[in-house]
C-alpha positions as CSV (number, residue, x, y, z in Angstrom):
1,M,11.8,-20.6,-0.8
2,K,9.3,-18.5,-0.2
3,Y,9.1,-16.1,-2.8
4,S,5.5,-13.9,-1.5
5,R,3.8,-12.6,1.7
6,Y,0.5,-11.6,-0.5
7,K,-2.5,-13.6,-1.7
8,A,-3.4,-13.8,-5.6
9,P,-6.5,-12.6,-6.6
10,S,-7.3,-16.4,-7.9
11,A,-7.3,-18.8,-5.5
12,T,-3.9,-19.4,-5.9
13,P,-2.0,-17.9,-2.7
14,E,1.0,-16.0,-3.9
15,R,3.3,-17.5,-1.2
16,D,3.1,-20.7,-3.1
17,I,3.4,-19.5,-6.4
18,N,6.9,-21.2,-7.8
19,F,8.8,-19.6,-10.5
20,P,10.8,-21.6,-13.2
21,S,14.1,-22.3,-13.4
22,Q,15.0,-19.4,-15.0
23,F,14.3,-17.4,-12.2
24,E,17.7,-18.7,-10.1
25,D,19.4,-17.0,-13.5
26,A,18.0,-14.0,-13.3
27,L,18.9,-14.1,-9.2
28,L,22.2,-14.2,-10.2
29,D,22.3,-11.7,-13.0
30,S,21.0,-9.0,-10.9
31,A,23.7,-9.3,-8.8
32,G,21.8,-8.1,-6.3
33,K,19.9,-4.8,-7.6
34,P,16.1,-5.1,-8.1
35,F,15.1,-6.9,-11.0
36,A,11.5,-7.6,-13.3
37,F,11.2,-11.0,-14.1
38,D,9.1,-12.3,-16.6
39,N,6.9,-16.2,-16.2
40,N,3.8,-16.6,-19.0
41,D,1.7,-13.1,-19.0
42,M,3.2,-12.6,-15.5
43,R,6.1,-9.6,-14.5
44,T,7.2,-9.5,-11.1
45,L,9.5,-7.4,-9.2
46,H,12.0,-8.8,-6.5
47,F,14.6,-7.4,-4.5
48,D,16.0,-11.1,-3.7
49,D,14.2,-14.3,-3.5
50,R,11.8,-14.3,-0.5
51,F,9.5,-11.5,-2.1
52,I,7.2,-10.9,-4.8
53,Q,7.4,-7.1,-4.3
54,S,5.1,-5.9,-7.0
55,A,2.9,-8.1,-10.0
56,M,1.8,-7.0,-13.6
57,R,0.2,-8.8,-16.4
58,I,1.7,-8.3,-19.2
59,S,-1.4,-8.1,-21.1
60,A,-3.2,-5.6,-18.9
61,P,-0.5,-3.7,-17.1
62,N,-3.4,-1.2,-15.3
63,D,-4.9,-4.2,-13.5
64,L,-4.3,-4.5,-10.0
65,L,-3.1,-8.2,-9.2
66,L,-2.2,-8.1,-5.7
67,S,-4.5,-8.0,-2.6
68,Y,-3.2,-5.4,-0.6
69,T,-2.7,-2.9,-3.4
70,R,-6.7,-3.0,-4.2
71,A,-7.3,-2.7,-0.3
72,M,-5.2,0.3,-0.8
73,M,-7.6,1.2,-3.2
74,G,-10.2,1.8,-0.5
75,F,-8.7,5.1,0.1
76,L,-11.6,6.0,-2.0
77,L,-14.1,5.6,0.7
78,F,-12.9,8.3,2.1
79,K,-11.6,11.1,-0.7
80,P,-13.5,9.7,-4.0
81,Q,-12.2,12.6,-5.7
82,P,-8.5,13.7,-5.0
83,R,-6.7,16.5,-6.1
84,H,-3.0,14.8,-5.3
85,I,-2.0,12.2,-4.3
86,L,1.5,11.1,-2.8
87,M,2.9,7.8,-3.2
88,I,6.0,6.5,-1.0
89,G,7.3,3.8,-3.0
90,L,7.3,2.8,-6.3
91,G,8.1,-0.7,-6.7
92,G,6.2,-1.9,-9.8
93,G,4.1,1.1,-9.9
94,S,1.2,-0.7,-9.4
95,L,-1.0,2.0,-7.7
96,A,1.1,5.0,-9.7
97,K,-0.5,3.4,-13.1
98,Y,-4.2,2.6,-11.7
99,C,-4.9,6.1,-10.3
100,H,-2.7,7.6,-13.3
101,A,-5.3,5.8,-15.4
102,K,-8.8,5.6,-13.3
103,L,-8.6,9.0,-11.6
104,P,-7.5,11.7,-15.1
105,K,-8.1,14.5,-12.5
106,T,-5.8,13.8,-9.9
107,R,-1.9,14.9,-9.3
108,I,0.4,12.0,-8.4
109,S,3.4,12.0,-6.8
110,V,5.6,9.1,-5.9
111,L,8.8,9.0,-3.9
112,E,11.6,6.2,-4.6
113,V,14.9,6.0,-2.4
114,E,16.1,3.7,-4.7
115,R,17.4,4.4,-8.2
116,D,17.8,0.8,-9.3
117,V,14.1,0.5,-9.1
118,I,13.4,3.8,-10.8
119,A,15.5,2.4,-13.8
120,L,12.8,0.0,-14.1
121,R,9.5,2.2,-14.5
122,E,9.9,1.2,-18.8
123,K,10.0,-2.5,-17.8
124,F,7.1,-2.4,-15.7
125,L,5.2,0.3,-18.8
126,I,5.1,3.3,-15.7
127,P,3.7,6.5,-17.6
128,A,6.2,9.3,-17.9
129,D,6.3,12.2,-16.1
130,D,4.3,15.2,-17.7
131,A,2.2,17.6,-15.7
132,R,0.2,15.7,-13.4
133,F,2.4,12.5,-12.9
134,C,6.0,12.6,-11.5
135,I,8.8,10.5,-10.0
136,I,10.7,11.9,-7.4
137,H,14.0,10.3,-6.4
138,A,14.1,10.8,-2.8
139,D,14.1,9.2,0.7
140,A,11.0,10.0,2.0
141,A,11.5,11.2,5.4
142,D,13.8,14.0,4.3
143,Y,11.0,14.8,1.8
144,L,8.3,14.9,3.5
145,A,10.7,17.1,6.5
146,A,11.1,19.8,3.9
147,T,8.1,20.2,1.7
148,H,5.3,22.8,1.5
149,D,3.2,20.4,-0.5
150,K,0.0,19.2,0.5
151,A,-1.5,15.8,-0.6
152,D,-5.5,14.8,-0.2
153,V,-3.7,11.1,0.4
154,I,-0.4,9.8,1.1
155,L,-0.2,6.2,0.0
156,H,2.8,4.6,2.2
157,D,4.0,1.4,0.9
158,G,7.7,2.1,1.7
159,Y,9.4,-1.6,1.8
160,G,12.6,-2.7,0.7
161,T,14.6,-6.1,0.9
162,D,14.1,-6.3,5.1
163,G,10.5,-5.0,5.5
164,L,9.6,-1.3,6.2
165,A,12.6,1.1,6.0
166,P,12.5,1.8,9.9
167,A,12.5,5.5,9.3
168,L,9.1,5.3,7.7
169,G,7.8,3.6,10.7
170,T,8.3,6.4,13.8
171,A,6.1,8.6,15.8
172,S,8.1,11.4,14.0
173,F,7.5,10.6,10.3
174,Y,3.5,10.0,10.8
175,R,3.7,13.8,12.1
176,A,5.1,14.8,9.1
177,C,2.5,12.9,7.0
178,H,-0.1,14.2,9.4
179,R,1.5,17.5,8.5
180,T,1.3,17.0,4.8
181,L,-2.0,16.3,4.5
182,D,-4.6,18.0,3.7
183,A,-7.5,19.4,6.8
184,D,-9.2,16.2,5.5
185,G,-6.8,14.5,3.9
186,L,-5.6,10.5,4.5
187,L,-2.6,8.1,4.8
188,V,-2.8,4.7,4.0
189,S,-0.1,2.7,5.6
190,N,0.2,-0.9,4.3
191,L,1.7,-2.7,7.0
192,W,3.6,-5.8,7.3
193,S,5.8,-7.2,9.9
194,D,5.8,-9.5,13.0
195,C,2.9,-9.2,15.3
196,A,5.0,-6.9,17.9
197,Q,6.2,-4.6,15.2
198,L,2.6,-3.9,13.8
199,M,1.3,-3.1,17.5
200,A,3.7,-0.6,18.0
201,L,3.4,1.0,14.2
202,M,-0.6,1.1,15.0
203,Q,0.2,2.6,18.5
204,R,2.3,5.1,17.0
205,L,-0.5,5.8,14.4
206,H,-2.8,6.2,17.1
207,A,-1.1,8.8,19.1
208,V,-0.9,11.2,15.7
209,F,-4.3,10.7,14.4
210,D,-6.0,9.6,17.4
211,D,-9.4,7.2,17.1
212,R,-10.0,8.5,13.6
213,L,-8.1,5.0,12.7
214,W,-9.8,2.1,10.5
215,W,-8.2,-0.8,9.1
216,C,-8.3,-4.3,7.2
217,G,-6.7,-7.6,6.1
218,A,-5.9,-8.1,2.5
219,G,-6.9,-11.5,0.7
220,G,-6.8,-13.2,4.2
221,N,-2.7,-12.4,5.0
222,I,-0.9,-10.1,7.3
223,N,-0.8,-7.5,5.2
224,R,-2.7,-5.0,7.3
225,I,-3.9,-1.5,5.8
226,V,-5.2,1.2,7.8
227,F,-7.0,4.1,7.2
228,S,-5.5,7.4,9.4
229,V,-8.5,10.4,8.9
230,K,-6.8,13.9,9.4
231,G,-10.0,15.8,9.1
232,D,-13.9,14.8,10.3
233,V,-15.1,11.3,10.4
234,P,-17.3,10.0,7.8
235,A,-20.3,8.7,8.7
236,P,-21.0,4.9,8.3
237,V,-24.0,4.9,5.4
238,L,-21.7,7.7,3.7
239,L,-19.0,5.2,3.5
240,A,-21.3,2.5,2.7
241,S,-23.0,5.0,-0.4
242,R,-19.5,6.0,-1.5
243,A,-18.4,1.7,-1.4
244,A,-21.6,1.4,-3.8
245,Q,-20.4,3.8,-6.2
246,C,-16.9,2.3,-6.3
247,D,-18.0,-0.3,-7.0
248,L,-19.9,0.5,-9.8
249,R,-16.9,1.6,-11.6
250,H,-13.7,0.2,-10.3
251,D,-13.2,-3.6,-9.8
252,L,-11.8,-3.8,-6.3
253,F,-14.9,-4.9,-4.0
254,L,-14.8,-2.3,-1.9
255,C,-18.2,-3.4,-0.5
256,A,-17.0,-6.0,0.6
257,L,-13.7,-4.6,2.2
258,L,-15.8,-2.1,4.0
259,G,-17.8,-4.6,5.4
260,N,-13.9,-6.3,6.9
261,M,-13.2,-3.2,8.3
262,Q,-12.2,-2.6,12.3
263,S,-12.9,0.9,13.6
264,A,-11.0,3.2,16.4
265,H,-13.8,5.6,16.5
266,G,-15.6,6.0,19.3
267,K,-13.3,3.9,21.2
268,S,-11.0,4.6,24.2
269,A,-7.1,3.9,23.6
270,A,-7.8,0.2,25.7
271,A,-10.9,-0.8,23.6
272,F,-8.5,0.3,20.1
273,A,-4.9,-1.8,22.1
274,A,-7.2,-4.9,22.5
275,M,-9.4,-5.2,18.9
276,A,-6.6,-4.5,17.2
277,G,-4.2,-7.0,19.1
278,N,-6.5,-9.7,19.0
279,D,-7.5,-9.1,15.1
280,M,-3.5,-9.1,14.4
281,Q,-2.9,-12.6,16.3
282,A,-5.8,-14.6,14.6
283,A,-4.6,-13.1,11.4
284,F,-0.9,-15.0,12.3
285,M,-2.9,-17.6,13.6
286,Q,-4.5,-18.3,10.5
287,L,-1.3,-18.1,8.4
288,D,0.7,-20.6,10.6
289,G,-2.4,-23.1,10.6
């Protein structure tokens, strides 16, 4: 069985993790609902038997174990002190817990459409709602269409059993994200799909945010993290300075992340498409090999 689409922080790819036979019992007991599974010091979230949706070290629940979550924290290069982060998709709450612990002056709102996922919040040691943290049971597309609340950063990881929810990858949805962002806000998207769909999502982001896109892989796998900037484009020297400062405070390796980033800034739509497409093909070929 294939259990994960992500690369672990250790040398062992998460797709090669083998769970004990008790996993099959937990899968049957779940009756098709999201469930948590403990394997030694690891607690994982599953929707089925195919992918790890989230992973937590029980002895250190705020650590970011999956490479794509650490890459998404690259928003600190663009917004080092966000006032309000809006998260789309709760999962096991890895990003929510990390931001809650490491960014004490930031308000965090998390949108989650599945009540059964929210019901596992205590299992994954997600903080209780308070003045600066809340989980909202809502469809993200409906919420963004109606909200007047603004966010400095939107972290978009709205995946279900079969991948990205279709409504959360449309041009109208990306326009709603753009409206919800402050003037200098940032949308961070975790993209994972087949090569053709990835290119379509990138083109839609480009249509809304123009050439203010940066992107990178996550741990050598086919997750693509895209940073879409609404306001002014930070100078490269400023991004490098922020990366160095963040690496002194966080175990995120943002200097290395920045070094691996591609950017559409200053490039034509055709040049952007060529860059993005070639980069995707290389990632898929590496995964297949």
